[in-house]
Every structure is written in C-alpha cells, then in structure tokens.
N, C-alpha and C positions, 0 to 999 in steps of 0.2 A: 477931393472928389471921390477918392476910393472909399472913404468912410460912408458917404451918402449912398454910393452904389451898393455897398454891403448891406446898408439899412434897407434899401428898396428890395433887394433879393430876400432878406429875412422876412419882410412884410408880405411879399408875394408867396413865400413858402408857407407862412402862417395862414394866408387866405386859402391856399390849396388844401391844407390840412383840415380847415373848418368845413370846406365843401365836401371832402371825403367823409368826414365824421357825420355830416348831415345826411349823406347818402346811406350810411350804415345804420342810421337811426331807425329807418323803416324796417330793415332786416332784423334789427334787434327786437322791435315790437312783435314782429311775426314769430320770432323764436320764443319770446315770452308767452305768446298765446298758445303755441304748440306744447310748451312745457306744462302750462296749466291744464290743457286738455288731457295730456298723458297722466297727470296726477289724479284727475277725476276718474279716469277710466281704469286705472290700475287697482286691482283688488288683491292684496296679499293674502296668502293662505298660511297662517301661522297657527300651529296647534298650541293650545294653552298648556302651560306647565302644570304638572301634577303637584299637589301640595306635598311638602316634605313629610316623611314619616316621623311619628313621635318617638323620641328616644327615651327609654326608661332605664336609668342606670341601675345596675344590680349590685348590691353590697357583697363584699368578699366574705363568704361565710364558711370558708374551709379552715377554720382554726383548729379542727381536730387533726388534720393531715400534717404531713411533714412540710415545713417551709422550703420552697424551691432552692434557696441559696444557703441552706444550713449545712454544717459539717456532718450532721446526722444523715442527710441524704447521700452524701459522698460515701460515708461508711457503709450504708446499705448497698450502694452500687458496687463497692469493692468486695463486699462479702458475696454478692451474687456472682461476680467475676471469679472469685476464688473457688466457688463450687463447680466451675466448669472443669471437666476432666483434664484437658490439655493446658490449663491456665498456668502462666508463670507465677501468678500470685498465690496459688494453692499452697505451695511449700512455705511461702512467706507468712501466711496467716496461721500456719500450724506450728509455729515456733515462738519461743519467748523473745520479746523485744530486748535489745541490749541498750545500755545507758547512752551510748553515743548516737542512737537513732532518734533522740529527742532534739538534736541540734541540726541546723542546716549545714550543708557541706562548706559553704563559704565562711562560716564562723570558726572553722577548724584550721589550724596551722601546724604543718609538720616542722618540728624543731630539731629532730635528730633521729638516729637509728642505732640499734644495738643488736649484736649477735650473741645469743645465749644457746649453748649446746647445739650449735650448728643451725639454729633457726633465726631468721630475721624478725626483728620487732621494730616498730616505728613508734616514736614519741610524738604525740599530738597534744597541742595546747588548745583547750576550749574553756572559755570563761575563766582564764587565769588558773586553770587546773591542768595538770599534766596526766595524760592517759597513755598506757602502753597497749598497743594493738598488734595483732598477728594476722597472718593470712587466714581467711575464713571468717574473721570478725565482721560485724555489720556496723555501718555508720551512715549518718545523713538521713534525710527525710524520705528519700526515694528508694528505700530497700537496697541501699548500697552495700555490696559485699566485697571485701578486700580480696583481690585475686593475686596480687604480687607485691612484695616489698623489696626495694633496693636501698642503697645508701642515700639516694637522693630523692626518691619518690615512692608514693603509695598508689598502686593502680587498683581500680575498683570497677565494678559494673553496677549500674543502677537500672531499675525497672520504672519506666515512665510511659505515659500515654502519648501517642503521636496525634497529629491533626485529625486523623480519621477515628480516633477513640480506641485504637488497638494498643495493647500493651507490648512494648518493645524493650530490648536491652540497649543501654547506652553506656559506652565506656566513660570513665572519669578518672581524675588523678589529683593527688595532693603532692606538691613539690616542696622540697626542703627550702625553708626560708632563711634568709641571712639573719643578722642580729636584729633583735626586736627593736621596734621604734621607740 
C-alpha cells in the first residue's frame, strides 16, 4: 500500500506544478510584451568611429650618418667625454696604449711575482705568453692601471661607466693562480 500512496502523492505534486506553471504563463506573455515595447522605444546614441589614418612607411635614409650601434659612435662619445676639463678619461686618451690593454682582464692569469732592485713585478700569462708588469702599468679593456703588486695579487683601478652614464673608478684584482690546468 505504501507504494500506491507514494505514487498518488507524486501525481498530486505533478498536478499542482502544472497548475502553477499555467498561472505563470500569462505573466510570461506580459513580460515578453513589455520587453518588445522597450526594444522598440530604445534609441541608442553611438557616435560612428572615425576611419583609421593612413600609415605611410618611411624608408631609413640616414646611410651617411653614424650607425647607432657602431663602435665608431662609442669612440666619438669617449672623445667628447675626454675633452671635459675634469674628466677621468682625459689623461687616458693622451697617453700611448700598452700591449696588455688589448686583452680583457678575465683572459689574464697571474702566475708569479719577482722582486728586482727592491721593486715588485708580477708575471701575467695572456694567450700562452708571459708578461712582466710593474706598478703604474696598464692592462685590460677598461683603462686598468696597476696600483699595487704583492706576492699573491695585483691590485688595479679601472674606469667604467655606471648605470647613470657617469665615469667612475672601480677597484679590481688579479690573484695568483695555482698550477695551470
């Protein structure tokens, strides 16, 4: 009997749902009519877009000038900096370059030191050649000048540009290396 009772309750619930939906049907028609009326009465005001401007590409015709990424441009900038009266580079431009200034500092290895007549000399290996340097000699690509030599290292100062483009002095060093690999 419980199965029949549940079936009757289910049928009664379905009947009530149908009656409720039928009652909502008239409200739904009324809502649809209101929506149609609003669509007809609404007048949007949208300004039309202006047509795009015509783009005319221009050929690069500055073949006479200095290329922006050339070493020539850097050289010109360095020479202008060297002409400044208080420039650190002024003295560097007015002297003759030394042989070890053609090599980057990281390609040099200190392999020993010698004392001759009370002066310290360092032995540097560059490209499998041995060079003897003293305090005051120049080496490296950044105007590196040797400031001191001890038994175990060579101290130097370099002139480099900082992030703001100003020329500053930066300390550097080469330390004595163990046996060659």
